[in-house]
KOLTORTI-65901 format. One record per residue: z, x, y of N, C-alpha, C, O in turn; residue number from 0. Coordinates in steps of 0.001 Angstrom, whole numbers, plus 500000, padded with zeros to 6 digits. Layout:
<rs>
       nz       nx       ny      caz      cax      cay       cz       cx       cy       oz       ox       oy     k
        Z        X        Y        Z        X        Y        Z        X        Y        Z        X        Y   NUM
...
</rs>
This chain:
<rs>
       nz       nx       ny      caz      cax      cay       cz       cx       cy       oz       ox       oy     k
   358039   524878   366426   357022   525636   367136   357062   527089   366659   358129   527664   366445     0
   355880   527656   366501   355766   529007   365980   355928   530024   367104   355312   529895   368162     1
   356758   531034   366868   356951   532090   367857   356127   533302   367439   355958   533582   366253     2
   355631   533996   368420   354809   535162   368135   355684   536397   368030   356665   536548   368759     3
   355318   537266   367124   356048   538523   366935   355183   539641   367488   354031   539806   367088     4
   355751   540407   368414   355010   541483   369070   355670   542806   368719   356888   542955   368815     5
   354841   543769   368307   355345   545113   368030   355645   545806   369353   355072   545468   370388     6
   356524   546753   369308   356933   547422   370555   356142   548711   370782   356689   549812   370724     7
   354843   548549   371042   354028   549710   371424   354437   550183   372817   354498   551384   373083     8
   354716   549228   373699   355135   549540   375065   356462   548836   375343   356763   547802   374747     9
   357243   549401   376245   358500   548766   376637   358212   547649   377641   357090   547506   378126    10
   359248   546861   377942   359094   545763   378897   358729   546297   380279   357910   545690   380970    11
   359316   547419   380697   358990   548005   382002   357545   548495   382044   356859   548329   383053    12
   357086   549094   380958   355691   549556   380913   354726   548370   380961   353679   548447   381602    13
   355078   547271   380283   354235   546074   380329   354210   545483   381739   353162   545042   382211    14
   355362   545474   382408   355422   544969   383782   354560   545835   384699   353873   545311   385576    15
   354589   547159   384505   353736   548065   385294   352259   547802   385014   351435   547832   385929    16
   351925   547545   383752   350532   547241   383401   350071   545960   384104   348941   545882   384586    17
   350964   544949   384157   350608   543704   384849   350379   543969   386331   349425   543450   386910    18
   351244   544774   386958   351112   545064   388389   349871   545895   388698   349304   545770   389783    19
   349446   546728   387775   348289   547604   387991   346960   546928   387624   345896   547522   387799    20
   347018   545708   387123   345801   545023   386682   344851   544824   387857   345268   544494   388968    21
   343565   545032   387587   342527   544887   388608   341893   543502   388615   341219   543133   389577    22
   342103   542737   387551   341485   541420   387467   342471   540414   386877   343475   540785   386270    23
   342163   539146   387067   343013   538076   386539   343021   538099   385014   344061   537874   384395    24
   341865   538372   384404   341770   538385   382948   342663   539474   382352   343335   539261   381343    25
   342658   540632   382989   343497   541728   382486   344973   541393   382670   345789   541691   381797    26
   345322   540777   383799   346713   540387   384057   347185   539388   383005   348306   539496   382509    27
   346341   538417   382661   346720   537418   381667   347021   538049   380311   347967   537650   379632    28
   346225   539020   379924   346455   539685   378631   347821   540356   378595   348568   540203   377628    29
   348145   541092   379642   349442   541767   379671   350583   540765   379813   351674   540985   379288    30
   350334   539672   380519   351361   538650   380693   351705   537994   379353   352875   537719   379084    31
   350705   537742   378518   350949   537161   377194   351841   538085   376377   352798   537627   375753    32
   351544   539360   376374   352336   540309   375589   353745   540410   376167   354726   540450   375424    33
   353840   540451   377489   355154   540560   378143   356028   539348   377815   357195   539502   377457    34
   355463   538141   377937   356244   536935   377653   356621   536847   376177   357712   536389   375837    35
   355723   537283   375309   356025   537251   373878   357135   538230   373526   357965   537951   372662    36
   357148   539362   374188   358137   540396   373866   359496   540110   374498   360523   540243   373833    37
   359514   539718   375777   360790   539598   376484   361413   538209   376380   362626   538108   376194    38
   360650   537162   376492   361203   535811   376542   361265   535148   375165   362058   534232   374946    39
   360431   535610   374249   360396   535056   372890   360062   533558   372921   360651   532773   372177    40
   359116   533167   373784   358666   531785   373886   357767   531447   372698   357183   532352   372101    41
   357643   530190   372347   356656   529790   371334   355229   529962   371872   355007   530040   373080    42
   354301   530017   370970   352907   530269   371333   352364   529209   372289   351693   529545   373265    43
   352645   527943   372020   352122   526864   372858   352670   526953   374280   351958   526664   375242    44
   353922   527348   374411   354518   527455   375741   353917   528623   376520   353666   528504   377719    45
   353687   529747   375847   353041   530906   376494   351630   530518   376934   351203   530870   378033    46
   350903   529790   376075   349548   529363   376409   349561   528454   377632   348673   528547   378479    47
   350558   527575   377737   350656   526692   378891   350985   527445   380168   350452   527117   381228    48
   351853   528448   380092   352232   529232   381273   351043   530035   381791   350770   530059   382992    49
   350339   530692   380868   349247   531595   381259   347966   530818   381562   347149   531265   382368    50
   347785   529665   380928   346591   528862   381167   345466   529161   380204   344296   529127   380586    51
   345804   529454   378956   344799   529731   377930   345146   528921   376693   346149   528207   376689    52
   344355   529015   375665   344613   528269   374437   345570   529044   373538   345663   530266   373649    53
   346277   528360   372658   347166   529055   371724   346417   530023   370806   346961   531057   370418    54
   345190   529694   370464   344403   530604   369627   344144   531933   370319   344142   532985   369681    55
   343925   531878   371624   343713   533117   372380   344986   533947   372422   344931   535175   372360    56
   346131   533283   372527   347412   534004   372494   347540   534748   371172   347884   535930   371151    57
   347262   534057   370070   347341   534704   368750   346372   535871   368644   346701   536913   368077    58
   345180   535691   369192   344164   536741   369116   344602   537989   369886   344466   539101   369376    59
   345124   537823   371101   345543   538968   371901   346751   539659   371297   346845   540886   371318    60
   347682   538868   370753   348862   539475   370107   348429   540244   368869   348948   541327   368602    61
   347491   539701   368113   346981   540407   366938   346338   541738   367335   346601   542769   366715    62
   345493   541709   368374   344863   542951   368834   345904   543977   369256   345800   545155   368916    63
   346899   543528   369990   347955   544429   370467   348745   545001   369290   349030   546199   369261    64
   349098   544164   368329   349898   544614   367201   349146   545579   366287   349717   546563   365817    65
   347886   545304   366037   347146   546084   365041   346347   547245   365609   346100   548225   364907    66
   345932   547149   366885   345107   548217   367450   345751   548923   368621   345176   549868   369161    67
   346930   548490   369026   347645   549170   370097   347330   548600   371467   346565   547645   371605    68
   347936   549208   372476   347810   548718   373849   346395   548909   374394   345965   548143   375257    69
   345669   549908   373912   344316   550165   374415   343354   549041   374063   342333   548874   374729    70
   343661   548269   373028   342769   547190   372606   342714   546064   373630   341745   545305   373652    71
   343734   545937   374479   343750   544867   375476   343071   545257   376776   342889   544402   377644    72
   342691   546513   376942   341985   546923   378154   340586   546321   378151   339852   546426   377168    73
   340232   545696   379253   338908   545093   379368   337859   546176   379528   338073   547174   380218    74
   336730   545967   378885   335608   546895   379035   334532   546204   379843   334447   544976   379861    75
   333707   547002   380515   332626   546443   381308   331650   545670   380454   331496   545947   379264    76
   330992   544699   381059   330058   543872   380311   328635   544387   380378   327812   544010   379543    77
   328320   545225   381328   326949   545690   381464   326692   546944   380663   327548   547413   379913    78
   325507   547473   380832   325175   548740   380200   324451   548579   378885   324177   547468   378432    79
   324152   549702   378290   323431   549731   377024   324419   550060   375925   324740   551227   375705    80
   324898   549053   375239   325882   549285   374195   325243   549584   372853   325830   550289   372033    81
   324072   549070   372619   323444   549265   371310   322048   549844   371513   321050   549138   371369    82
   321984   551107   371844   320693   551746   372092   320336   552632   370896   321184   553345   370359    83
   319078   552573   370497   318619   553430   369414   318452   554868   369908   318847   555816   369230    84
   317870   555016   371081   317645   556335   371670   318441   556440   372964   318635   555447   373665    85
   318894   557630   373271   319577   557818   374549   318538   557783   375671   317333   557817   375419    86
   319017   557714   376897   318119   557656   378053   317241   558907   378095   316047   558814   378382    87
   317815   560063   377814   317058   561320   377850   315997   561357   376755   314891   561844   376986    88
   316320   560849   375565   315336   560817   374484   314178   559876   374829   313021   560167   374527    89
   314499   558756   375458   313436   557845   375886   312566   558493   376952   311346   558324   376948    90
   313190   559235   377868   312425   559946   378902   311471   560956   378277   310319   561053   378698    91
   311930   561708   377282   311053   562708   376649   309905   562023   375903   308781   562523   375911    92
   310177   560884   375260   309126   560136   374579   308076   559666   375580   306878   559770   375319    93
   308516   559154   376714   307576   558671   377723   306835   559817   378408   305714   559630   378880    94
   307447   561001   378468   306740   562157   379024   305547   562517   378134   304472   562852   378631    95
   305749   562444   376809   304633   562691   375888   303542   561633   376070   302352   561948   376048    96
   303958   560387   376248   302985   559308   376435   302259   559436   377767   301080   559097   377871    97
   302962   559925   378785   302345   560105   380104   301207   561125   380029   300182   560961   380691    98
   301387   562182   379221   300321   563176   379054   299089   562542   378409   297959   562822   378808    99
   299317   561679   377403   298182   561002   376762   297493   560050   377738   296268   559932   377743   100
   298289   559377   378556   297707   558436   379522   296897   559182   380570   295880   558674   381042   101
   297334   560383   380941   296597   561171   381925   295235   561604   381381   294298   561808   382153   102
   295122   561746   380069   293849   562107   379448   292919   560901   379300   291774   561051   378874   103
   293404   559709   379650   292567   558522   379615   292750   557665   378385   291991   556716   378190   104
   293722   557960   377552   293951   557139   376369   294680   555860   376759   295505   555851   377673   105
   294362   554787   376054   295069   553532   376263   296391   553593   375517   296450   554044   374374   106
   297439   553141   376165   298739   553053   375522   299003   551593   375176   298986   550723   376046   107
   299245   551339   373900   299566   549983   373485   300939   549979   372833   301422   551010   372364   108
   301555   548817   372811   302941   548729   372358   303092   549121   370887   304114   549694   370508   109
   302100   548825   370062   302210   549175   368643   302277   550686   368452   303030   551179   367613   110
   301488   551417   369235   301526   552876   369134   302863   553443   369594   303382   554386   368997   111
   303414   552872   370644   304716   553318   371147   305791   553018   370114   306655   553850   369839   112
   305728   551808   369541   306706   551433   368515   306616   552353   367304   307641   552718   366728   113
   305395   552734   366908   305232   553647   365771   305874   554999   366052   306508   555586   365174   114
   305708   555494   367280   306317   556787   367620   307841   556705   367618   308515   557641   367191   115
   308380   555587   368095   309842   555409   368082   310343   555345   366648   311372   555936   366321   116
   309620   554627   365788   310028   554517   364387   309973   555866   363677   310798   556137   362805   117
   309006   556720   364043   308947   558061   363461   310171   558878   363860   310728   559605   363038   118
   310590   558761   365116   311768   559510   365577   313050   558985   364949   313936   559764   364598   119
   313151   557670   364808   314385   557068   364293   314442   557015   362774   315524   556963   362188   120
   313279   557027   362139   313161   556914   360689   313665   555570   360171   314156   555476   359046   121
   313541   554530   360998   313781   553148   360562   313021   552213   361490   312731   552575   362630   122
   312695   551011   361013   311884   550097   361827   312652   549510   363012   313873   549358   362976   123
   311905   549190   364049   312455   548521   365228   311630   547268   365484   310542   547120   364926   124
   312131   546368   366315   311444   545112   366575   310211   545328   367447   310025   546390   368040   125
   309374   544291   367509   308171   544367   368329   308512   544499   369808   307821   545195   370552   126
   309564   543837   370224   309926   543826   371636   310530   545147   372109   310648   545371   373313   127
   310909   546014   371191   311570   547249   371590   310678   548092   372503   311156   548663   373484   128
   309404   548169   372186   308486   548980   373006   308347   548390   374405   308335   549125   375392   129
   308241   547067   374492   308140   546430   375799   309415   546651   376614   309351   546942   377809   130
   310566   546514   375969   311835   546722   376665   311981   548169   377122   312481   548426   378217   131
   311551   549105   376300   311614   550526   376653   310774   550803   377892   311220   551493   378809   132
   309570   550269   377918   308693   550486   379072   309263   549834   380329   309186   550407   381415   133
   309827   548657   380188   310392   547964   381347   311606   548708   381894   311774   548805   383110   134
   312461   549239   381004   313641   549993   381436   313265   551178   382313   313998   551531   383237   135
   312132   551786   382025   311736   553006   382739   310710   552748   383831   310123   553686   384370   136
   310492   551482   384158   309658   551146   385300   308166   551171   385038   307381   551165   385986   137
   307753   551198   383790   306340   551136   383481   305901   549685   383541   306698   548778   383301   138
   304635   549467   383861   304121   548116   383905   302725   548092   383324   302070   549125   383182   139
   302289   546904   382995   300981   546744   382365   299893   546818   383424   299882   546042   384380   140
   298997   547744   383244   297833   547860   384106   296620   547835   383190   296437   548725   382359   141
   295806   546824   383346   294622   546691   382502   293411   546522   383400   293506   545876   384443   142
   292276   547087   383018   291079   546895   383829   290625   545447   383766   290824   544769   382758   143
   290008   544971   384856   289485   543616   384852   288329   543536   383872   287517   544457   383796   144
   288248   542467   383137   287158   542365   382157   285804   542201   382856   285698   541485   383851   145
   284799   542852   382345   283444   542758   382883   282493   542498   381717   282628   543068   380635   146
   281539   541630   381973   280568   541329   380936   279571   542480   380837   279126   542995   381862   147
   279215   542891   379619   278302   544042   379490   276890   543767   380017   276184   544704   380391   148
   276470   542504   380052   275128   542186   380529   275162   541443   381852   274396   540500   382053   149
   276026   541848   382741   276125   541151   384030   274904   541480   384892   274300   542545   384768   150
   274562   540541   385762   273401   540689   386629   273896   540556   388067   274168   539449   388530   151
   274011   541662   388762   274533   541646   390125   273628   540862   391079   274116   540185   391983   152
   272325   540953   390879   271392   540239   391761   271569   538727   391610   271559   538000   392603   153
   271730   538258   390381   271920   536829   390144   273252   536356   390733   273347   535236   391235   154
   274267   537198   390672   275562   536832   391247   275459   536684   392761   275996   535735   393332   155
   274775   537613   393407   274623   537534   394857   273795   536308   395252   274107   535641   396239   156
   272753   536013   394492   271929   534834   394763   272750   533550   394639   272606   532630   395443   157
   273617   533501   393615   274478   532336   393426   275439   532175   394607   275683   531056   395059   158
   275981   533280   395102   276907   533213   396244   276207   532684   397491   276818   531972   398288   159
   274943   533022   397665   274205   532563   398850   273899   531068   398768   273943   530382   399789   160
   273597   530557   397604   273183   529165   397448   274342   528211   397168   274132   526999   397110   161
   275531   528713   396996   276678   527864   396643   277062   526989   397825   277169   527493   398943   162
   277272   525694   397616   277686   524794   398683   279139   525059   399044   280002   525152   398171   163
   279396   525177   400329   280754   525464   400777   281633   524220   400781   282838   524305   400545   164
   281025   523060   401051   281793   521827   401108   281438   520996   399893   280318   520498   399784   165
   282343   520848   399015   282119   520094   397793   282729   518719   397952   283883   518579   398359   166
   281947   517711   397628   282461   516352   397687   282530   515820   396267   281609   516035   395480   167
   283601   515134   395933   283671   514567   394585   282655   513445   394429   282302   512810   395423   168
   282182   513181   393241   281209   512104   393038   281827   510753   393399   283018   510520   393192   169
   280990   509871   393943   281454   508550   394353   281616   507662   393132   280738   507591   392272   170
   282738   506998   393076   282984   506068   391985   282578   504663   392435   282809   504295   393587   171
   281991   503894   391562   281666   502510   391943   282957   501720   392153   283937   501891   391428   172
   282930   500883   393127   284134   500101   393435   284255   498948   392450   283253   498484   391906   173
   285455   498496   392225   285712   497409   391298   285812   496067   392011   286189   495072   391391   174
   285485   496017   393290   285570   494756   394044   284444   493822   393617   283353   494255   393246   175
   284730   492581   393678   283710   491584   393351   282786   491394   394546   283221   491370   395698   176
   281599   491272   394263   280617   491052   395324   280638   489579   395684   280497   488718   394816   177
   280812   489293   396953   280883   487885   397371   279478   487311   397498   278520   488065   397668   178
   279339   486025   397421   278062   485347   397546   277437   485041   396222   276251   484712   396193   179
   278082   485116   395217   277534   484782   393911   277530   483361   393659   277096   482924   392593   180
</rs>
């Protein structure tokens, strides 16, 4: 059985303190793997069985600890904007410019917004970026209802007056045989 080799970035007491200070089970397991590898010198499969993870995960966490230090095992939050092209403030300033155009009565379409973002970034972005940007800042699609250019209001009112309120479906002929033949 293969034993894992752990570098001594932290002492056994510091690792025990890290385990006690853990806020979640996942964080505790990470420190427990390092602690067991350093102090007990168990094989990888045995550590995986004690902690309740796979041997590959044990190797992965030990590798992170050995090569990137103790900070690499700290869990990071899963939410938030990790890969944003523009900061929140830059997006706000872009939308402030667009708000002025909208106040003048111009239509705002996603292609125009995307073009302005690409000018600021100097590289292309996806089609969905403009929609996501607007959604993040609480903008929504407001479009006028379509109207026919040659509508006749008098004909519409006449149709409303003559429309039958109770509609009956057409009668289907029955498939029963007629008796007396």
